[in-house]
MMTF fields as JSON, N, C-alpha, C and O atoms, coordinates in Angstrom:
{
  "mmtfVersion": "1.0.0",
  "mmtfProducer": "UNKNOWN",
  "numBonds": 283,
  "numAtoms": 284,
  "numGroups": 71,
  "numChains": 1,
  "numModels": 1,
  "chainsPerModel": [1],
  "groupsPerChain": [71],
  "chainIdList": ["A"],
  "bondAtomList": [4, 2, 8, 6, 12, 10, 16, 14, 20, 18, 24, 22, 28, 26, 32, 30, 36, 34, 40, 38, 44, 42, 48, 46, 52, 50, 56, 54, 60, 58, 64, 62, 68, 66, 72, 70, 76, 74, 80, 78, 84, 82, 88, 86, 92, 90, 96, 94, 100, 98, 104, 102, 108, 106, 112, 110, 116, 114, 120, 118, 124, 122, 128, 126, 132, 130, 136, 134, 140, 138, 144, 142, 148, 146, 152, 150, 156, 154, 160, 158, 164, 162, 168, 166, 172, 170, 176, 174, 180, 178, 184, 182, 188, 186, 192, 190, 196, 194, 200, 198, 204, 202, 208, 206, 212, 210, 216, 214, 220, 218, 224, 222, 228, 226, 232, 230, 236, 234, 240, 238, 244, 242, 248, 246, 252, 250, 256, 254, 260, 258, 264, 262, 268, 266, 272, 270, 276, 274, 280, 278],
  "bondOrderList": [1, 1, 1, 1, 1, 1, 1, 1, 1, 1, 1, 1, 1, 1, 1, 1, 1, 1, 1, 1, 1, 1, 1, 1, 1, 1, 1, 1, 1, 1, 1, 1, 1, 1, 1, 1, 1, 1, 1, 1, 1, 1, 1, 1, 1, 1, 1, 1, 1, 1, 1, 1, 1, 1, 1, 1, 1, 1, 1, 1, 1, 1, 1, 1, 1, 1, 1, 1, 1, 1],
  "groupList": [{"groupName": "MET", "atomNameList": ["N", "CA", "C", "O"], "elementList": ["N", "C", "C", "O"], "formalChargeList": [0, 0, 0, 0], "bondAtomList": [1, 0, 2, 1, 3, 2], "bondOrderList": [1, 1, 2], "singleLetterCode": "M", "chemCompType": "L-PEPTIDE LINKING"}, {"groupName": "SER", "atomNameList": ["N", "CA", "C", "O"], "elementList": ["N", "C", "C", "O"], "formalChargeList": [0, 0, 0, 0], "bondAtomList": [1, 0, 2, 1, 3, 2], "bondOrderList": [1, 1, 2], "singleLetterCode": "S", "chemCompType": "L-PEPTIDE LINKING"}, {"groupName": "GLU", "atomNameList": ["N", "CA", "C", "O"], "elementList": ["N", "C", "C", "O"], "formalChargeList": [0, 0, 0, 0], "bondAtomList": [1, 0, 2, 1, 3, 2], "bondOrderList": [1, 1, 2], "singleLetterCode": "E", "chemCompType": "L-PEPTIDE LINKING"}, {"groupName": "THR", "atomNameList": ["N", "CA", "C", "O"], "elementList": ["N", "C", "C", "O"], "formalChargeList": [0, 0, 0, 0], "bondAtomList": [1, 0, 2, 1, 3, 2], "bondOrderList": [1, 1, 2], "singleLetterCode": "T", "chemCompType": "L-PEPTIDE LINKING"}, {"groupName": "VAL", "atomNameList": ["N", "CA", "C", "O"], "elementList": ["N", "C", "C", "O"], "formalChargeList": [0, 0, 0, 0], "bondAtomList": [1, 0, 2, 1, 3, 2], "bondOrderList": [1, 1, 2], "singleLetterCode": "V", "chemCompType": "L-PEPTIDE LINKING"}, {"groupName": "PRO", "atomNameList": ["N", "CA", "C", "O"], "elementList": ["N", "C", "C", "O"], "formalChargeList": [0, 0, 0, 0], "bondAtomList": [1, 0, 2, 1, 3, 2], "bondOrderList": [1, 1, 2], "singleLetterCode": "P", "chemCompType": "L-PEPTIDE LINKING"}, {"groupName": "LEU", "atomNameList": ["N", "CA", "C", "O"], "elementList": ["N", "C", "C", "O"], "formalChargeList": [0, 0, 0, 0], "bondAtomList": [1, 0, 2, 1, 3, 2], "bondOrderList": [1, 1, 2], "singleLetterCode": "L", "chemCompType": "L-PEPTIDE LINKING"}, {"groupName": "ASP", "atomNameList": ["N", "CA", "C", "O"], "elementList": ["N", "C", "C", "O"], "formalChargeList": [0, 0, 0, 0], "bondAtomList": [1, 0, 2, 1, 3, 2], "bondOrderList": [1, 1, 2], "singleLetterCode": "D", "chemCompType": "L-PEPTIDE LINKING"}, {"groupName": "ARG", "atomNameList": ["N", "CA", "C", "O"], "elementList": ["N", "C", "C", "O"], "formalChargeList": [0, 0, 0, 0], "bondAtomList": [1, 0, 2, 1, 3, 2], "bondOrderList": [1, 1, 2], "singleLetterCode": "R", "chemCompType": "L-PEPTIDE LINKING"}, {"groupName": "ALA", "atomNameList": ["N", "CA", "C", "O"], "elementList": ["N", "C", "C", "O"], "formalChargeList": [0, 0, 0, 0], "bondAtomList": [1, 0, 2, 1, 3, 2], "bondOrderList": [1, 1, 2], "singleLetterCode": "A", "chemCompType": "L-PEPTIDE LINKING"}, {"groupName": "TYR", "atomNameList": ["N", "CA", "C", "O"], "elementList": ["N", "C", "C", "O"], "formalChargeList": [0, 0, 0, 0], "bondAtomList": [1, 0, 2, 1, 3, 2], "bondOrderList": [1, 1, 2], "singleLetterCode": "Y", "chemCompType": "L-PEPTIDE LINKING"}, {"groupName": "LYS", "atomNameList": ["N", "CA", "C", "O"], "elementList": ["N", "C", "C", "O"], "formalChargeList": [0, 0, 0, 0], "bondAtomList": [1, 0, 2, 1, 3, 2], "bondOrderList": [1, 1, 2], "singleLetterCode": "K", "chemCompType": "L-PEPTIDE LINKING"}, {"groupName": "TRP", "atomNameList": ["N", "CA", "C", "O"], "elementList": ["N", "C", "C", "O"], "formalChargeList": [0, 0, 0, 0], "bondAtomList": [1, 0, 2, 1, 3, 2], "bondOrderList": [1, 1, 2], "singleLetterCode": "W", "chemCompType": "L-PEPTIDE LINKING"}, {"groupName": "GLY", "atomNameList": ["N", "CA", "C", "O"], "elementList": ["N", "C", "C", "O"], "formalChargeList": [0, 0, 0, 0], "bondAtomList": [1, 0, 2, 1, 3, 2], "bondOrderList": [1, 1, 2], "singleLetterCode": "G", "chemCompType": "PEPTIDE LINKING"}, {"groupName": "PHE", "atomNameList": ["N", "CA", "C", "O"], "elementList": ["N", "C", "C", "O"], "formalChargeList": [0, 0, 0, 0], "bondAtomList": [1, 0, 2, 1, 3, 2], "bondOrderList": [1, 1, 2], "singleLetterCode": "F", "chemCompType": "L-PEPTIDE LINKING"}, {"groupName": "ILE", "atomNameList": ["N", "CA", "C", "O"], "elementList": ["N", "C", "C", "O"], "formalChargeList": [0, 0, 0, 0], "bondAtomList": [1, 0, 2, 1, 3, 2], "bondOrderList": [1, 1, 2], "singleLetterCode": "I", "chemCompType": "L-PEPTIDE LINKING"}, {"groupName": "HIS", "atomNameList": ["N", "CA", "C", "O"], "elementList": ["N", "C", "C", "O"], "formalChargeList": [0, 0, 0, 0], "bondAtomList": [1, 0, 2, 1, 3, 2], "bondOrderList": [1, 1, 2], "singleLetterCode": "H", "chemCompType": "L-PEPTIDE LINKING"}, {"groupName": "GLN", "atomNameList": ["N", "CA", "C", "O"], "elementList": ["N", "C", "C", "O"], "formalChargeList": [0, 0, 0, 0], "bondAtomList": [1, 0, 2, 1, 3, 2], "bondOrderList": [1, 1, 2], "singleLetterCode": "Q", "chemCompType": "L-PEPTIDE LINKING"}],
  "groupTypeList": [0, 1, 1, 2, 3, 4, 4, 2, 5, 4, 1, 5, 6, 6, 7, 1, 8, 2, 4, 9, 9, 10, 6, 11, 4, 1, 2, 1, 3, 6, 1, 8, 12, 8, 1, 9, 13, 3, 13, 5, 5, 14, 6, 8, 6, 13, 13, 15, 9, 8, 10, 8, 6, 7, 9, 4, 7, 8, 12, 6, 3, 13, 6, 2, 16, 7, 16, 9, 1, 17, 13],
  "groupIdList": [1, 2, 3, 4, 5, 6, 7, 8, 9, 10, 11, 12, 13, 14, 15, 16, 17, 18, 19, 20, 21, 22, 23, 24, 25, 26, 27, 28, 29, 30, 31, 32, 33, 34, 35, 36, 37, 38, 39, 40, 41, 42, 43, 44, 45, 46, 47, 48, 49, 50, 51, 52, 53, 54, 55, 56, 57, 58, 59, 60, 61, 62, 63, 64, 65, 66, 67, 68, 69, 70, 71],
  "secStructList": [7, 7, 7, 7, 7, 7, 7, 7, 7, 7, 7, 7, 3, 3, 3, 2, 2, 2, 2, 2, 2, 2, 2, 6, 1, 7, 2, 2, 2, 2, 2, 2, 2, 2, 2, 2, 6, 7, 1, 7, 7, 7, 3, 3, 3, 6, 6, 3, 3, 3, 3, 3, 2, 2, 2, 2, 2, 2, 2, 2, 2, 2, 2, 7, 7, 7, 4, 4, 4, 4, 7],
  "xCoordList": [-38.891, -37.65, -37.966, -38.923, -37.151, -37.349, -36.3, -35.153, -36.7, -35.751, -35.365, -35.021, -35.428, -35.069, -33.571, -32.759, -33.226, -31.829, -31.352, -31.987, -30.236, -29.658, -28.661, -27.734, -28.857, -27.963, -27.057, -27.523, -25.768, -24.797, -24.597, -24.468, -24.571, -24.326, -22.907, -21.969, -22.759, -21.455, -21.011, -21.774, -19.787, -19.25, -19.172, -18.709, -19.616, -19.565, -18.132, -17.211, -17.963, -16.66, -16.591, -17.517, -15.505, -15.283, -14.11, -13.205, -14.125, -12.979, -11.984, -12.246, -10.855, -9.791, -10.256, -9.89, -11.06, -11.544, -12.385, -12.245, -13.259, -14.133, -13.346, -13.626, -12.367, -11.569, -10.688, -10.54, -10.105, -9.293, -10.137, -9.677, -11.36, -12.249, -12.609, -12.635, -12.883, -13.229, -12.093, -12.326, -10.852, -9.679, -9.149, -8.252, -9.707, -9.266, -7.785, -7.023, -7.409, -6.07, -6.251, -7.348, -5.19, -5.279, -5.235, -4.784, -5.712, -5.634, -4.179, -3.859, -3.297, -1.887, -1.272, -0.414, -1.703, -1.234, -1.707, -0.938, -2.962, -3.509, -2.755, -2.462, -2.441, -1.681, -0.276, 0.227, 0.338, 1.677, 1.628, 2.514, 0.594, 0.435, 0.254, 0.796, -0.513, -0.71, 0.634, 0.95, 1.423, 2.721, 3.667, 4.436, 3.604, 4.493, 3.965, 4.686, 2.698, 2.108, 1.749, 1.629, 1.574, 1.287, -0.148, -0.553, -0.912, -2.277, -3.276, -2.906, -4.545, -5.583, -5.568, -5.153, -6.017, -6.049, -6.989, -8.001, -6.639, -7.441, -7.505, -6.727, -8.444, -8.613, -8.327, -8.539, -7.851, -7.707, -8.779, -8.782, -9.675, -10.729, -10.565, -10.825, -10.142, -9.918, -8.839, -8.901, -7.849, -6.759, -7.068, -6.232, -8.269, -8.664, -8.708, -9.276, -8.106, -8.105, -9.482, -10.075, -9.975, -11.24, -10.99, -10.147, -11.723, -11.544, -12.864, -13.913, -12.812, -13.995, -14.043, -13.052, -15.176, -15.305, -14.955, -14.291, -15.387, -15.073, -13.568, -13.046, -12.874, -11.416, -10.697, -9.712, -11.19, -10.602, -10.794, -9.873, -11.986, -12.247, -11.383, -10.903, -11.18, -10.29, -8.862, -8.174, -8.408, -7.071, -6.916, -5.899, -7.933, -7.898, -7.822, -7.07, -8.594, -8.588, -7.195, -6.759, -6.504, -5.149, -4.134, -3.056, -4.47, -3.574, -3.79, -2.968, -4.887, -5.212, -4.189, -3.684, -3.903, -2.959, -3.681, -4.551, -3.314, -3.836, -2.907, -1.724, -3.432, -2.594, -1.902, -0.801, -2.516, -1.92, -0.64, 0.252, -0.543, 0.63, 1.74, 2.77, 1.545, 2.558, 3.67, 4.645, 3.552, 4.61, 4.812, 5.671],
  "yCoordList": [-25.878, -25.791, -25.488, -26.004, -24.659, -24.262, -24.943, -25.114, -25.324, -25.966, -25.017, -25.452, -23.703, -22.721, -22.765, -22.949, -22.597, -22.555, -21.112, -20.229, -20.882, -19.545, -19.422, -20.223, -18.423, -18.19, -17.019, -15.905, -17.282, -16.236, -15.391, -15.934, -14.072, -13.237, -13.446, -13.594, -13.457, -13.645, -12.312, -11.634, -11.953, -10.712, -10.807, -11.815, -9.776, -9.833, -9.892, -9.354, -10.552, -10.592, -9.459, -9.259, -8.731, -7.619, -7.949, -8.685, -7.405, -7.588, -6.447, -5.525, -6.511, -5.516, -4.104, -3.146, -3.981, -2.657, -2.04, -0.858, -2.848, -2.354, -1.985, -0.964, -2.806, -2.53, -1.307, -0.482, -1.179, 0.001, 1.266, 2.262, 1.238, 2.394, 2.652, 3.802, 1.598, 1.705, 2.345, 3.174, 1.946, 2.468, 3.763, 4.393, 4.158, 5.351, 5.276, 6.225, 4.114, 3.899, 3.308, 2.877, 3.287, 2.692, 1.168, 0.608, 0.521, -0.946, -1.402, -2.459, -0.621, -1.015, -0.931, -1.742, 0.04, 0.109, -1.114, -1.725, -1.466, -2.646, -3.902, -4.763, -4.014, -5.153, -5.186, -6.251, -4.038, -3.946, -4.372, -5.084, -3.936, -4.346, -5.847, -6.47, -6.444, -7.911, -8.614, -9.546, -8.159, -8.782, -8.661, -9.578, -7.523, -7.28, -7.895, -7.97, -8.338, -8.912, -7.868, -8.191, -6.611, -5.542, -5.038, -4.229, -5.487, -5.011, -5.832, -6.678, -5.58, -6.343, -7.809, -8.133, -8.703, -10.128, -10.377, -9.695, -11.359, -11.665, -13.16, -13.931, -13.553, -14.948, -15.021, -14.047, -16.161, -16.378, -17.371, -18.518, -16.931, -17.788, -17.846, -16.864, -18.976, -19.107, -18.17, -17.704, -17.889, -17.011, -15.526, -14.682, -15.201, -13.806, -13.465, -14.212, -12.331, -11.896, -11.369, -10.564, -11.835, -11.361, -11.005, -11.606, -10.037, -9.52, -9.591, -9.247, -10.037, -9.974, -8.567, -8.084, -7.934, -6.561, -6.448, -5.492, -7.403, -7.313, -7.467, -6.873, -8.246, -8.399, -7.106, -6.729, -6.434, -5.142, -4.133, -3.386, -4.109, -3.184, -3.489, -2.568, -4.771, -5.137, -4.696, -4.203, -4.871, -4.46, -2.947, -2.482, -2.188, -0.736, -0.368, 0.527, -1.053, -0.784, -1.001, -0.254, -2.016, -2.302, -1.237, -1.16, -0.42, 0.65, 1.956, 2.868, 2.043, 3.289, 3.573, 2.669, 4.858, 5.314, 6.233, 7.008, 6.141, 7.055, 8.269, 8.141, 9.422, 10.626, 10.947, 11.499, 10.617, 10.905, 10.113, 10.567, 8.933, 8.081, 8.301, 7.628, 9.228, 9.437, 10.377, 10.547, 10.994, 11.835, 13.02, 13.84],
  "zCoordList": [18.588, 17.841, 16.387, 15.809, 15.835, 14.444, 13.575, 13.987, 12.383, 11.471, 10.334, 9.235, 10.621, 9.605, 9.322, 10.228, 8.07, 7.672, 7.693, 7.117, 8.357, 8.409, 7.269, 7.153, 6.437, 5.309, 5.646, 5.881, 5.667, 5.936, 4.673, 3.576, 4.829, 3.648, 3.131, 3.914, 1.831, 1.203, 0.624, -0.064, 0.906, 0.368, -1.154, -1.688, -1.849, -3.312, -3.827, -3.211, -4.96, -5.622, -6.633, -7.419, -6.608, -7.52, -8.427, -8.037, -9.637, -10.53, -10.318, -9.544, -10.998, -10.82, -11.152, -10.471, -12.195, -12.596, -11.486, -11.175, -10.892, -9.83, -8.577, -7.949, -8.211, -7.013, -7.235, -6.334, -8.412, -8.711, -8.586, -8.026, -9.098, -8.986, -7.521, -7.081, -6.776, -5.358, -4.562, -3.683, -4.886, -4.179, -4.783, -4.223, -5.929, -6.654, -7.036, -6.855, -7.568, -8.127, -9.516, -9.871, -10.297, -11.632, -11.526, -10.527, -12.574, -12.607, -12.624, -12.081, -13.237, -13.257, -11.857, -11.508, -11.06, -9.671, -8.901, -8.158, -9.078, -8.412, -8.845, -8.015, -10.121, -10.63, -10.024, -9.668, -9.911, -9.317, -7.849, -7.377, -7.132, -5.732, -5.619, -4.706, -6.548, -6.537, -6.703, -5.964, -7.678, -7.943, -6.757, -6.468, -6.072, -4.932, -3.643, -2.648, -3.659, -2.453, -1.412, -0.23, -1.833, -0.876, -0.948, -0.113, -1.904, -2.082, -1.306, -0.491, -1.563, -0.871, -1.283, -2.396, -0.399, -0.742, -1.915, -2.074, -2.725, -3.907, -4.143, -3.581, -4.983, -5.404, -6.89, -7.613, -7.352, -8.797, -9.215, -8.77, -10.06, -10.589, -12.094, -12.789, -12.596, -14.028, -14.531, -15.668, -13.695, -14.089, -13.937, -14.259, -13.446, -13.294, -11.81, -11.014, -11.44, -10.048, -9.67, -10.388, -8.537, -7.971, -6.511, -5.844, -6.038, -4.683, -3.929, -4.473, -2.673, -1.815, -1.213, -0.666, -1.316, -0.836, 0.642, 1.043, 1.457, 2.883, 3.143, 4.086, 2.33, 2.481, 2.1, 2.735, 1.067, 0.664, 1.794, 2.125, 2.385, 3.49, 4.712, 5.373, 5.019, 6.138, 5.853, 6.747, 4.598, 4.204, 4.402, 4.916, 3.989, 4.174, 5.652, 6.035, 6.473, 7.911, 8.489, 9.365, 8.001, 8.472, 8.08, 8.668, 7.097, 6.651, 7.416, 7.334, 8.153, 8.851, 9.94, 10.606, 10.096, 11.129, 12.086, 11.69, 13.339, 14.349, 14.37, 14.683, 14.044, 13.966, 15.284, 15.281, 16.391, 17.695, 17.922, 18.638, 17.319, 17.553, 16.526, 16.579, 15.599, 14.56, 15.0, 14.269, 16.173, 16.717, 15.921, 16.243]
}
């Protein structure tokens, strides 16, 4: 038996500027999405919005459409 500790990788936290660049939208668009509750999930740390990269990617996946089903 091994007593090795398994460390799970943690998704990096990105700030609004980084996520806006990643999504190719303005920071004001990202802020508007936050206010409307329609953007990617975020955390508030000390009053500053932070985003987990894997959560942003999951949010993007949820927006994808299958062209065959669009009629």
